[in-house]
Structure formats: C-alpha cells, structure tokens
VMD Tcl script that draws the C-alpha trace (Angstrom):
set ca {
  {79.89 -44.40 42.91}
  {78.20 -47.75 43.41}
  {76.27 -48.54 46.55}
  {73.39 -50.55 47.96}
  {70.19 -48.87 49.07}
  {67.41 -50.23 51.29}
  {64.08 -48.79 50.20}
  {60.85 -49.58 51.98}
  {59.98 -52.45 49.64}
  {63.29 -53.86 48.41}
  {67.08 -53.61 48.34}
  {68.63 -52.38 45.11}
  {72.14 -51.81 43.82}
  {72.69 -48.39 42.32}
  {75.13 -45.98 40.74}
  {74.81 -42.45 42.12}
  {75.29 -39.13 40.34}
  {74.40 -35.63 41.61}
  {72.19 -33.62 39.27}
  {73.17 -30.18 37.96}
  {74.05 -28.68 41.32}
  {70.79 -29.64 43.02}
  {72.13 -30.58 46.44}
  {69.00 -32.45 47.49}
  {68.58 -34.54 44.35}
  {70.49 -37.62 43.28}
  {70.06 -39.53 40.03}
  {70.15 -43.28 40.57}
  {70.63 -46.00 38.03}
  {68.97 -48.96 39.72}
  {69.71 -52.59 39.06}
  {67.42 -55.28 40.41}
  {69.71 -58.32 40.48}
  {71.45 -60.72 38.10}
  {73.44 -60.28 34.90}
  {70.42 -59.60 32.68}
  {68.90 -57.35 35.30}
  {66.37 -54.67 34.59}
  {67.76 -51.15 34.99}
  {65.69 -48.10 35.92}
  {66.61 -44.48 36.38}
  {64.94 -42.72 39.29}
  {65.41 -39.62 41.41}
  {66.18 -39.84 45.12}
  {65.12 -36.62 46.81}
  {66.13 -35.48 50.27}
  {64.86 -32.38 52.04}
  {64.24 -31.13 55.57}
  {62.02 -33.61 57.43}
  {58.90 -31.41 57.52}
  {59.05 -30.81 53.74}
  {59.78 -34.46 52.97}
  {56.91 -35.61 55.21}
  {54.52 -33.16 53.55}
  {55.62 -34.16 50.05}
  {55.28 -37.88 50.87}
  {51.76 -37.33 52.24}
  {50.69 -35.33 49.17}
  {52.21 -37.77 46.67}
  {50.50 -40.73 48.34}
  {47.16 -38.90 48.48}
  {47.27 -37.97 44.79}
  {48.97 -41.12 43.48}
  {47.98 -41.92 39.91}
  {46.26 -38.58 39.34}
  {46.96 -36.67 36.09}
  {49.90 -34.30 36.01}
  {51.17 -35.24 39.49}
  {54.75 -36.56 39.67}
  {54.67 -40.12 40.97}
  {56.25 -41.46 44.15}
  {57.82 -44.83 43.38}
  {59.12 -45.69 46.84}
  {60.71 -44.14 49.90}
  {63.97 -44.65 51.77}
  {63.54 -45.15 55.49}
  {66.99 -44.13 56.73}
  {68.15 -41.57 55.94}
  {64.69 -40.36 54.85}
  {64.32 -39.79 51.11}
  {61.71 -40.10 48.36}
  {62.26 -42.16 45.22}
  {60.56 -40.35 42.36}
  {60.02 -40.99 38.70}
  {62.84 -39.65 36.52}
  {62.12 -37.16 33.72}
  {64.34 -36.04 30.84}
  {64.41 -32.40 31.95}
  {62.60 -29.60 33.72}
  {60.83 -26.84 31.83}
  {63.37 -24.17 32.79}
  {66.28 -26.10 31.29}
  {64.24 -27.26 28.30}
  {63.16 -23.70 27.45}
  {66.73 -22.43 27.87}
  {67.89 -25.02 25.33}
  {65.19 -24.16 22.81}
  {62.41 -21.58 22.87}
  {58.94 -23.03 23.42}
  {56.57 -22.65 20.51}
  {52.85 -21.99 20.75}
  {51.98 -25.70 20.56}
  {54.47 -26.57 23.32}
  {53.21 -23.77 25.56}
  {49.62 -24.93 25.16}
  {50.56 -28.56 25.88}
  {52.50 -27.66 29.04}
  {49.85 -25.21 30.26}
  {47.05 -27.74 29.83}
  {48.92 -30.45 31.75}
  {49.89 -28.13 34.61}
  {46.38 -26.70 34.86}
  {45.03 -30.28 35.06}
  {47.43 -31.02 37.94}
  {46.47 -27.82 39.74}
  {42.78 -28.64 39.30}
  {43.34 -32.02 40.96}
  {44.95 -30.29 43.96}
  {42.42 -27.45 44.16}
  {39.40 -29.77 44.03}
  {40.53 -31.19 47.37}
  {41.49 -27.84 48.91}
  {45.25 -27.97 48.34}
  {47.43 -25.17 46.93}
  {50.83 -25.72 45.30}
  {52.74 -22.65 46.47}
  {55.82 -23.18 44.31}
  {54.75 -23.49 40.67}
  {57.74 -22.44 38.59}
  {59.52 -23.72 35.47}
  {62.06 -25.83 37.33}
  {59.25 -27.65 39.19}
  {57.62 -28.68 35.90}
  {59.13 -31.91 34.60}
  {59.11 -33.03 30.97}
  {59.90 -36.05 28.86}
  {60.81 -35.19 25.30}
  {58.64 -36.34 22.43}
  {59.43 -37.09 18.82}
  {58.68 -35.28 15.60}
  {56.49 -32.21 15.94}
  {55.59 -33.04 19.57}
  {58.39 -31.50 21.62}
  {57.14 -33.00 24.87}
  {55.57 -36.40 25.36}
  {54.83 -35.98 29.09}
  {54.58 -33.07 31.53}
  {54.11 -33.33 35.30}
  {54.19 -30.89 38.20}
  {56.62 -31.72 41.00}
  {57.99 -30.47 44.33}
  {55.11 -30.86 46.76}
  {57.07 -30.05 49.92}
  {55.31 -26.71 50.37}
  {51.82 -27.74 49.26}
  {49.33 -26.24 51.65}
  {45.81 -27.34 52.59}
  {43.41 -24.42 52.85}
  {41.24 -24.66 55.95}
  {37.81 -23.25 55.02}
  {37.35 -22.17 58.65}
  {40.40 -19.87 58.63}
  {40.24 -16.33 57.29}
  {43.37 -16.15 55.12}
  {43.33 -12.33 55.08}
  {43.56 -12.20 58.86}
  {45.88 -15.14 59.44}
  {48.21 -14.55 56.49}
  {49.03 -17.01 53.76}
  {51.90 -19.02 52.37}
  {53.60 -17.74 49.23}
  {56.08 -19.67 47.07}
  {59.56 -18.90 45.73}
  {60.76 -15.33 46.23}
  {62.00 -14.91 42.65}
  {58.48 -15.44 41.28}
  {56.58 -13.29 43.81}
  {54.80 -10.13 42.79}
  {56.11 -6.86 44.29}
  {52.99 -6.44 46.44}
  {53.40 -9.95 47.88}
  {57.05 -9.31 48.69}
  {56.17 -6.03 50.43}
  {53.20 -7.65 52.21}
  {50.85 -5.01 50.78}
  {47.12 -5.65 50.79}
}
mol new
graphics top color blue
foreach p $ca { graphics top sphere $p radius 0.5 }
foreach p [lrange $ca 0 end-1] q [lrange $ca 1 end] { graphics top cylinder $p $q radius 0.2 }
display resetview
C-alpha cells in the first residue's frame, strides 16, 4: 500500500508493510521526492498513548547514547514513533541460527552498556527480552554488526525517596518473570 505520511519535520511518501504479526509495528519504505530519490527503511511504532509518551520521552533523553535504539522522528496524528530499522531481533536471529560464544559476548556487552546508560540516570528497563534486542547482521566471522536495546514504553524512573519494598515495583513481561515475582513472594 502506498500512502503519504506527515511526520513532525517533513512529509514523505511511503509503502507500508506489517511486520511478522506485530500489530503495533509497521515497516515503511520512505521516499523523499523525485525520481532519483533517496529511500530509507524505518519502523513506525504505535502503542497506547501512555506507553508511546514514555518511550518518546526516554528516547529523546538518551538520544545518541550507546546501545539505545534511536528515534528518527514522530508522527503527530495519529501518534506514532519513527524508529531506526534493524535487520532482525535477537529472538528471531537465534531461532534461525544458534548464537556462538563470540556472538553471545558481543550482544551481552552491548546490552549491558545500554542498561548502564539507563541505570546511571536512575532508569530501569523493565522489559529486557530477546525480541526487544535489535540486531544488524555483520559479515564474515562477525555475526552481528550492531546491537541495540529497544522498547522503552515501560521504562521506569526509580525515585530514591520511595521505598520500593513498601510501595511495590514494576516487573516486565510475564513470560520472563521468576516464579517468586509472579507469586508476589518476598
């Protein structure tokens, strides 16, 4: 499907394709005018307003920081984020081919760097899981060229004045929770 999209900074023509059953993610092939126009592939992400607002705020705050997926632009109406496109996510990549020791170390280092950036400013990413880790494939013996952590809709700022044990805490995706967290055991 071909359409025109008004982002906050410019109007672009695009071809739209849904991605692998993700209902809130659309792959766009953007064209910025003319017959010899430059084409880019980006992701347009929609989500409930509170999650989209939180993700936008986090991505702007940590723009350009290592391991953090980059916000390219935003759509005003209906609200959406335009994000950098990656070849795959870690879940799909590891289902296609088992990760070797070198690949595991590379991914772990990049994700730990991203988490350190967040933690240094008091933020916690509550949904770290393989399908929120995005990869670009490398060449030769380097399986991945780039790795970034995404999905910042549930990132939470820890207030040092709040006792988390008394007031509870936010926990990420159910499938990755420990049994004691699911049962709310202390």
